[in-house]
C-alpha positions in Angstrom: 34.4 12.2 43.0 32.5 9.0 42.1 29.7 9.8 44.5 29.5 13.3 43.0 29.1 11.9 39.5 26.3 9.5 40.7 24.5 12.5 42.3 24.7 14.4 39.0 23.3 11.5 37.0 20.5 10.9 39.5 19.5 14.6 39.3 19.6 14.5 35.5 17.3 11.5 35.5 14.9 13.1 38.0 14.7 16.3 35.9 14.0 14.3 32.7 11.3 12.1 34.4 9.7 15.2 36.0 9.7 17.0 32.6 8.1 14.0 30.9 5.5 13.9 33.6 4.7 17.6 33.1 4.4 17.2 29.3 2.1 14.2 29.8 0.0 16.1 32.3 -0.3 19.0 29.9 -1.5 16.7 27.0 -3.9 15.1 29.4 -5.4 18.5 30.3 -5.7 19.4 26.6 -7.6 16.1 25.8 -10.0 16.9 28.7 -10.5 20.4 27.3 -10.9 19.0 23.8 -13.7 16.7 25.0 -15.5 19.7 26.4 -14.9 21.7 23.3 -16.6 19.0 21.2 -19.4 18.6 23.8 -19.0 14.9 23.7 -19.1 12.2 26.3 -16.5 9.6 27.0 -17.3 6.4 25.1 -19.5 8.1 22.5 -19.8 6.0 19.2 -19.4 9.4 17.4 -15.9 9.9 18.7 -12.7 9.0 17.0 -9.2 9.4 18.5 -6.4 9.6 15.9 -2.8 9.8 16.9 0.8 9.2 15.8 1.7 8.0 19.4 3.8 4.8 19.4 5.5 5.9 16.2 7.0 9.2 17.5 9.3 10.0 20.4 8.6 12.7 22.9 11.9 14.3 23.9 13.8 11.1 23.3 11.2 8.8 24.9 8.9 6.4 23.2 5.2 7.5 23.3 3.2 4.3 23.7 2.0 5.4 27.1 -0.1 8.1 25.5 -2.4 5.4 24.1 -3.5 4.5 27.6 -4.1 8.1 28.4 -6.2 8.6 25.3 -8.2 5.5 26.0 -8.9 6.4 29.6 -10.0 9.9 28.8 -12.0 9.3 25.6 -13.2 5.7 25.9 -11.8 5.1 22.4 -9.8 1.9 21.9 -8.2 -0.2 19.2 -10.7 -3.0 20.0 -13.6 -0.7 19.3 -12.0 0.5 16.0 -12.2 4.2 17.0 -8.6 4.6 18.2 -6.5 4.8 15.0 -2.7 5.5 14.6 -1.0 7.1 11.7 2.6 6.6 10.7 5.2 9.4 11.2 9.0 9.5 11.7 10.2 9.1 15.3 11.4 12.7 15.2 7.9 14.1 14.4 5.8 16.0 17.0 3.2 14.1 18.9 -0.3 14.6 17.5 -3.6 13.7 19.1 -6.8 14.3 17.1 -10.3 14.1 18.6 -12.9 13.9 15.8 -16.7 14.0 16.1 -18.3 12.0 13.4 -21.8 13.6 13.4 -20.6 17.2 13.2 -17.0 16.7 11.9 -15.9 19.1 14.6 -12.4 18.3 15.8 -9.6 19.2 18.1 -6.0 18.8 17.2 -3.4 18.6 20.0 0.3 18.9 19.2 3.3 18.4 21.6 6.5 19.6 19.9 9.4 19.5 22.4 8.4 21.8 25.3 5.5 23.4 23.5 1.9 22.3 23.3 -0.9 23.6 21.1 -4.6 22.9 20.7 -6.8 24.0 17.8 -10.5 23.5 17.2 -11.5 23.0 13.6 -14.2 21.4 11.4 -12.8 18.6 9.3 -15.6 17.9 6.9 -14.1 15.6 4.2 -16.7 16.6 1.6 -15.9 20.3 2.1 -12.2 19.4 1.8 -12.9 18.2 -1.7 -13.4 21.8 -2.8 -10.5 24.2 -3.3 -11.9 26.8 -0.9 -12.7 24.2 1.7 -9.2 22.6 1.4 -7.4 26.0 1.7 -9.5 27.0 4.7 -8.6 23.8 6.6 -5.0 23.7 5.5 -4.4 27.3 6.5 -5.5 26.5 10.1 -3.6 23.2 10.4 -0.6 24.8 8.6 1.1 21.5 7.7 -0.1 20.1 4.4 0.9 16.5 5.2 -0.9 16.6 8.5 -4.0 18.2 6.8 -4.1 15.4 4.3 -3.5 12.6 6.8 -6.0 13.8 9.3 -8.8 14.7 6.9 -8.6 11.5 4.9 -8.2 8.9 7.7 -10.8 10.6 10.0 -13.4 10.9 7.3 -12.8 7.4 5.9 -13.6 6.1 9.4 -16.7 8.4 9.5 -17.9 7.0 6.2 -17.7 3.4 7.5 -14.4 2.2 5.9 -13.5 -1.4 6.8 -11.0 -1.8 9.6 -8.5 -3.7 7.5 -8.6 -0.8 5.0 -8.0 1.7 7.8 -4.9 -0.3 8.8 -3.5 0.3 5.3 -4.2 4.0 5.7 -2.5 4.0 9.1 0.7 2.5 7.7 0.7 4.7 4.6 -0.1 7.6 6.9 -3.0 8.8 4.8 -5.7 7.7 2.4 -5.3 8.2 -1.3 -6.5 6.5 -4.5 -3.3 4.6 -4.7 -4.0 2.9 -1.3 -7.6 2.1 -2.4 -6.2 0.5 -5.6 -3.9 -1.7 -3.6 -6.8 -2.7 -1.4 -8.9 -3.6 -4.4 -6.0 -5.6 -6.0 -5.7 -7.7 -2.8 -9.5 -8.3 -2.7 -9.2 -9.5 -6.4 -6.2 -11.8 -5.5 -7.9 -13.4 -2.5 -11.1 -14.0 -4.5 -9.5 -15.3 -7.7 -6.2 -16.8 -6.5 -6.5 -18.3 -3.0 -3.4 -20.1 -1.8 -3.2 -23.9 -1.7 -1.0 -26.0 0.5 2.7 -25.4 0.1 2.1 -22.2 -2.0 3.1 -18.6 -1.2 2.5 -15.2 -2.6 5.3 -13.0 -4.0 4.5 -9.5 -5.3 6.6 -7.8 -7.9 5.8 -4.1 -7.6 6.5 -2.8 -11.1 6.0 0.1 -11.3 5.6 1.1 -7.6 2.9 3.4 -6.3 0.9 3.7 -3.1 -0.9 0.4 -3.7 2.1 -1.5 -2.6 1.8 -0.3 1.0 -1.7 -1.8 1.2 -0.4 -5.0 -0.3 2.3 -5.2 2.3 -0.2 -4.8 5.1 -2.9 -7.1 3.9 -0.7 -10.0 2.6 2.3 -9.5 4.8 4.6 -9.2 1.8 7.7 -7.1 2.4 11.1 -6.5 0.7 12.8 -7.6 4.0 11.2 -11.0 3.8 12.0 -11.2 0.1 8.3 -11.6 -0.7 8.0 -8.2 -2.4 10.4 -6.9 -5.1 10.2 -3.2 -6.1 11.2 -2.1 -9.6 10.5 1.1 -11.5 9.8 1.5 -15.2 10.7 4.4 -17.5 8.0 6.0 -19.4 9.1 4.2 -22.6 9.2 0.9 -20.7 5.6 1.5 -19.5 4.4 2.2 -23.0 6.1 -0.9 -24.3 4.1 -3.2 -22.0 1.3 -5.0 -23.9 -2.2 -3.9 -22.8 -0.9 -0.6 -21.4 -3.3 2.2 -22.3 -3.6 5.8 -21.4 -6.0 5.3 -18.5 -5.4 1.6 -17.9 -2.0 1.1 -16.3 0.1 -1.9 -15.6 0.2 -2.5 -11.9 2.4 -5.4 -11.0 2.9 -9.1 -11.0 1.7 -11.7 -8.5 3.8 -14.9 -8.3 2.1 -17.9 -6.7 5.1 -20.1 -5.9 4.8 -23.8 -5.1 7.7 -24.6 -2.8 7.1 -28.4 -2.9 6.9 -28.6 -6.7 9.5 -25.8 -7.3 7.3 -24.1 -9.8 4.9 -21.3 -10.0 2.3 -19.1 -11.8 2.7 -15.4 -12.7 -0.3 -13.1 -13.0 0.2 -9.6 -14.4 -2.4 -7.0 -13.5 -3.4 -3.6 -14.7 -5.5 -1.0 -13.0 -8.1 1.2 -14.7 -7.5 4.8 -13.7 -10.0 6.0 -16.3 -12.8 4.1 -14.4 -11.5 5.6 -11.1 -11.8 9.1 -12.6 -15.2 8.3 -14.0 -16.7 7.2 -10.6 -15.1 10.1 -8.8 -15.9 12.9 -11.3 -12.3 14.1 -11.8 -10.0 14.4 -14.8 -6.7 12.5 -14.8 -4.7 15.6 -15.7 -5.7 17.1 -12.3 -3.6 14.5 -10.5 -0.6 16.5 -11.8 -1.8 20.1 -12.0 0.3 23.1 -12.7 2.3 24.0 -9.6 2.3 20.4 -8.3 1.6 20.0 -4.6 1.4 23.8 -4.1 -1.8 23.7 -6.1 -4.8 22.8 -4.0 -6.2 20.9 -7.0 -3.4 18.3 -6.4 -5.0 17.5 -3.0 -8.7 18.0 -3.8 -8.5 15.6 -6.7 -7.2 12.9 -4.4 -9.8 13.7 -1.8 -12.6 13.4 -4.4 -11.2 10.1 -5.6 -11.1 8.8 -2.0 -14.8 9.3 -1.6 -15.6 8.2 -5.1 -13.9 4.8 -4.6 -15.3 4.0 -1.2 -18.4 2.2 -2.5 -16.2 0.1 -4.8 -13.7 -1.2 -2.3 -15.4 -4.6 -2.5 -15.9 -4.5 -6.2 -12.4 -4.8 -7.6 -13.4 -6.5 -10.8 -14.6 -3.0 -12.1 -11.0 -1.7 -11.9 -8.5 -4.6 -11.7 -7.8 -6.7 -14.8 -5.5 -9.7 -15.6 -3.2 -9.0 -18.5 -1.6 -12.4 -18.7 -1.3 -15.5 -16.6 1.2 -18.3 -17.2 3.3 -21.1 -15.6 6.9 -20.1 -14.7 10.0 -22.1 -14.1 12.6 -21.4 -11.3 14.8 -19.8 -14.0 12.1 -17.4 -15.1 11.3 -16.5 -11.5 14.9 -15.8 -10.8 15.1 -13.5 -13.7 11.9 -11.7 -12.9 13.1 -10.7 -9.4 16.7 -9.9 -10.4 18.1 -6.3 -10.6 18.2 -4.8 -14.0 15.6 -7.2 -15.5 12.3 -6.0 -16.8 9.9 -8.7 -15.5 7.4 -8.0 -18.3 9.9 -9.0 -20.9 10.3 -12.4 -19.1 6.6 -12.9 -19.3 6.6 -11.9 -23.0 4.5 -8.8 -22.3 7.1 -6.2 -23.4 8.8 -5.4 -26.6 
């Protein structure tokens, strides 16, 4: 009986391993076909490989092995900056995107359970900024989240985005104006408030938006390490913050804490969304159009802002402003990070 059970287990393992090998082989074949579809050679500087491998599981197995496959077939690599990953839940289908920078022609390969699919599509980011262009691309990809993730990350790479910026997009799983604002806030912090010996950064995300994922990545500040605290504000609380304007919104508080001296500084920031709209040629109301995410304007507004902000990633002073800076005591710091406390009241910035 025991021997019989062992045989059944061995057979099951063999079947699983064989199936995994077949799926991998099929993906390998589709990548080869995709390279031919794009008429591009291995190692071309015009080629980007974008995938969610390493994040997702393929039929219960982790997918890091697909990175070696992609690198061997395309010549793309993390070291060259043309093999990018985008975040997805472990239950999500495997995606491999081959993107040709000079033409924007692309191949999207999907492995979902036992089923594989390959589609060829043009992913011109400028075209995706128009309603017709967005709908045309989205209709073929089918998934709105995948459309936004793939278009924005691939075209940001094509437009020469810095690699540390692309790392923020990978973690956030797409590029949006919120990620760009977080990148700019970090550039502002590093330029104006470099750390001294025995000091550390703490970020109070209040209110939270996509910026905070960029701040996590670039400054290694996370809730789990108690170096980032996330608090929301009601609309009335936002309006009550000094310096808050219609197009110039409070963004969060940086604490520079001196462990040795047991004291710190708090710097409150705001971000100028009006300026963002101005350089991108959009209206702020279009961020929340009628119909919400079902309205293509919701997405095209964000795409336009992505490209409008690209030339300003290293010019944060045009968008990021300091509302208030002051010395804080351990008691003030404790209140600011505590649940149920409005940190702007502690700083004297709120009614």
